Every structure is written in C-alpha cells, then in structure tokens.
C-alpha positions as CSV (number, residue, x, y, z in Angstrom):
1,M,0.0,0.0,0.0
2,F,2.9,2.3,0.7
3,G,4.2,2.0,-2.8
4,F,0.8,2.7,-4.3
5,M,0.4,5.8,-2.2
6,L,3.8,7.0,-3.2
7,F,2.8,6.5,-6.8
8,L,-0.4,8.6,-6.2
9,H,1.8,11.2,-4.5
10,F,3.9,11.5,-7.6
11,V,0.9,11.5,-10.0
12,G,-0.7,14.3,-8.0
13,L,2.6,16.3,-8.0
14,F,2.9,15.9,-11.8
15,A,-0.7,16.9,-12.4
16,W,-0.3,19.9,-10.1
17,M,2.9,21.0,-11.8
18,G,1.5,20.3,-15.2
19,G,-1.5,22.5,-14.6
20,L,0.8,25.3,-13.4
21,I,3.0,25.0,-16.4
22,T,0.0,24.9,-18.8
23,V,-1.6,28.1,-17.4
24,I,1.7,30.0,-17.2
25,V,2.7,29.1,-20.7
26,M,-0.7,29.6,-22.4
27,I,-1.6,32.9,-20.8
28,G,2.0,34.1,-21.0
29,L,2.1,33.5,-24.7
30,L,-1.3,35.2,-25.3
31,G,0.1,38.3,-23.6
32,K,-1.6,41.5,-24.8
33,Q,-4.1,39.6,-27.0
34,V,-6.1,38.6,-23.9
35,G,-9.2,40.8,-23.9
36,S,-8.8,42.1,-27.4
37,S,-9.7,39.0,-29.3
38,R,-12.6,36.5,-28.7
39,D,-10.4,33.6,-29.6
40,A,-7.6,34.7,-27.2
41,D,-10.2,35.2,-24.4
42,L,-11.7,31.7,-25.0
43,L,-8.2,30.2,-25.0
44,A,-7.3,32.0,-21.8
45,R,-10.6,31.0,-20.1
46,K,-10.0,27.3,-21.2
47,S,-6.5,27.4,-19.9
48,V,-7.6,28.6,-16.5
49,S,-10.4,26.0,-16.5
50,I,-7.9,23.2,-17.4
51,F,-5.7,24.4,-14.6
52,S,-8.5,24.2,-12.1
53,W,-9.6,20.8,-13.5
54,L,-6.1,19.4,-13.4
55,A,-4.1,21.1,-10.7
56,H,-6.6,21.3,-7.8
57,P,-7.3,17.5,-7.7
58,G,-3.5,17.0,-8.1
59,A,-2.8,19.2,-5.0
60,V,-5.5,17.4,-3.0
61,L,-4.0,14.1,-4.1
62,V,-0.5,15.2,-3.0
63,L,-2.0,16.3,0.4
64,G,-3.9,13.1,1.0
65,S,-1.2,10.7,-0.1
66,G,1.4,12.7,1.8
67,F,-0.6,12.5,4.9
68,Y,-1.0,8.8,4.6
69,L,2.7,8.3,3.9
70,L,3.7,10.4,6.9
71,T,1.4,8.5,9.2
72,Q,2.9,5.2,7.9
73,M,6.4,6.4,8.7
74,G,5.5,6.8,12.3
75,S,6.2,9.6,14.7
76,G,9.5,10.4,16.3
77,S,12.6,12.3,15.3
78,K,12.4,13.4,11.7
79,P,15.2,14.6,9.5
80,L,15.1,18.1,8.2
81,W,14.1,17.2,4.6
82,L,11.0,15.3,5.9
83,D,10.0,18.3,8.0
84,I,10.3,20.5,5.0
85,M,8.2,18.2,3.0
86,E,5.6,17.8,5.7
87,K,5.2,21.4,6.8
88,G,6.3,23.3,3.8
89,G,4.7,21.1,1.2
90,G,1.4,20.9,3.1
91,A,1.2,24.6,3.7
92,I,2.0,25.3,0.0
93,A,-0.6,22.8,-1.2
94,I,-3.4,24.3,1.0
95,L,-2.3,27.9,0.2
96,S,-2.2,27.0,-3.5
97,L,-5.7,25.6,-3.5
98,I,-7.1,28.7,-1.8
99,V,-5.2,31.4,-3.7
100,T,-5.4,29.8,-7.2
101,G,-9.1,29.2,-6.7
102,I,-9.8,32.8,-5.9
103,L,-7.5,34.3,-8.5
104,G,-8.7,31.9,-11.2
105,S,-12.3,32.9,-10.7
106,R,-11.4,36.6,-10.8
107,V,-9.5,36.2,-14.0
108,Q,-12.3,34.3,-15.6
109,K,-14.8,37.0,-14.6
110,K,-12.5,39.7,-16.1
111,L,-12.2,37.7,-19.3
112,K,-16.0,37.3,-19.6
113,A,-16.6,41.0,-18.9
114,A,-13.9,42.2,-21.4
115,Q,-15.4,43.2,-24.6
116,G,-12.5,44.3,-26.8
117,Q,-10.6,45.7,-23.9
118,P,-7.2,44.3,-22.9
119,V,-7.2,42.3,-19.6
120,K,-4.2,42.3,-17.3
121,A,-3.4,38.9,-15.9
122,T,0.1,39.8,-14.7
123,G,-0.9,39.3,-11.0
124,Y,-2.3,35.9,-11.8
125,L,0.8,34.8,-13.8
126,T,3.1,36.1,-11.1
127,T,1.3,34.2,-8.5
128,M,1.4,31.0,-10.6
129,S,5.1,31.5,-11.3
130,V,5.9,32.0,-7.6
131,L,4.0,28.9,-6.7
132,M,5.9,27.0,-9.3
133,V,9.2,28.1,-7.9
134,V,8.2,27.4,-4.3
135,I,7.0,23.9,-5.2
136,L,10.2,23.2,-7.1
137,G,12.1,24.5,-4.1
138,V,10.4,22.0,-1.8
139,V,10.9,19.1,-4.3
140,F,14.6,20.1,-4.6
141,A,15.1,20.2,-0.8
142,V,13.4,16.8,-0.5
143,S,15.3,15.2,-3.3
144,L,18.7,16.4,-1.8
145,K,17.5,15.1,1.6
146,V,18.9,18.2,3.2
C-alpha cells in the first residue's frame, strides 16, 4: 500500500505542476491579445479552466497521499528534509488551493466581462510562477534530503 500511495503522490505532483505549467505558458504566450480577441479570451478561459480541473485535484492528491505516507512512517525524530516536505509542502498545497481558486475565478470574470478591452493577468501569472518556484524548491530540498 505504501508503494501505491507513493505512486499517487507523484501522480498528484505531476498533475499539479503540469496544470501550473499549462496556465503559465498559455496565458503568458497570449500576452496582450487577452481581452482584445474573442479567440484569445476563449483560449485563456479554457487554460484557467484546465488548470482548475487538473491542478486542484492534483494538489488534493498530494496532500492526501502525503498525509498517509507520513502517518505510515510513524512519529519520532524526523530529518530536516522530511520536516520541509511535511510542513512546507502541506502549507504550500493548501495555500495554492485557496489562492489559485480565488485568483482563477477573478481572471475568468474579467475575461468574460472584457469586450475588446485588454485584460491584465500579470498578477495571476506572477502568483502561478511564484507557486511553481516554491513547489520546485520543496521538491529540490526533499530530493537532496537536506
């Protein structure tokens, strides 16, 4: 069961990271076209929707499987890398679910309301990029077993 949960943990991490990459690349490439073209608006809305559909369940899967894996390891003295994974990774996953949900709905509302006017999504892209870097930082610290 431990191996299967570890597999689910990685699948969730890949889905979460894949959703982040998708939305960063797609909306980043659209740039100033967002809001000025119907096709660009539709593509941007679909990208945010795909992110929500892919990344949120991935983050929940990482949280759930991580909780199970940590409880199976038992309590006691933990190395630093396990503490980083447990506390940092858990906090990032929960924060990511909340923040991306709120910002994603705001961006979608702006895109629906935009009628030929450019829509700024720089705050959304910046937040997604920061989340990507922080998640990669946790993965890096865990993989080095600091």
